[in-house]
N, C-alpha and C positions, 0 to 999 in steps of 0.2 A: 294228333303227332303225324307229320308225313314222314315220306319215304326217306328224306334225309335225315331223319333222326331214329331211323331203326337201322339195326346193324343184323344181317344175316350170319348165322354161324354156321361154318362150313368143317365137320369133324374130320379131320385128314390123318390117317395113318398109313404109312410109306414104310417100304423095307429099305432099309440102307445098307452101306458098306459092314456096318458094326450092328446091325439089328434094326430093331422096329423104330421109326421115327414118329412120334405123336405130336400133333399140333392143331389148332383150332386157326381156321382163315375167317378173319372178320371184316365183311366186305357187304356189297350189294347185290351180285349175280355171279351166276356159276363162272361166265368167262373171266371176270376178274379176280374171281377166288382162285382159280387154275394159274393164272398169269403172278400172281403175288406168291401161292406155293412154289412155283417153280423157282423164282425169283428167291425165295427162303432157301429153297435146297441147295440152291447152286453157292448162297452165301454162307453156308454151313457145310461145304465142300461136296454136295450130295447130288451134283449137276446131272448126274446118270441114272437117276433114281426116277422109276416109273412113275407117273403123278396123272392120273386120269380121273373122270366122273365118279369111276369104282372105288379110287383111294379117298377123294375129296369130296364127300356128300352133305349137301345141306342137312341140316340136323334141326333147327329153330332159329327165332328172330329175339332180339333184346334191346331196348331203346339204347342210343347212343349215350344218353348221359350217365350209365352205369358204368362208363369206363372213365380212364384219367384224362385230364386234361391232354396229354400227350399221344394219349392213344385216339383221341376225338381229333386233334391235329392231322394226325397220320392219314386217319379215314378220309377227312376233307382234302387233305393235299393229295395223297396218293392211292385214294379209293379204298384203303383199307389197312389193316395191320395183321398180326401174326400173334397169336399166343403159344407160346412152347407150354406143351404139357408132358408129365411124366409119361413114358411107354409102360 
């Protein structure tokens, strides 16, 4: 399995306007994780939320094949994808 077949999971907990927001950023590195997290937060109207390596921490790695075809496409084209989770 090569690096391009492995997804790093960044467990993310952010304090939003209406409470806690929880999601995983699935990507290859910390810099990309923070970029994708910021874009996700902006996309849900939470652009002002604080997002640092304190809120977005590496958790573990998973094989890319575990995810859907659409998620694999996003990983290859955008460098990763977001998995929204219940807070």
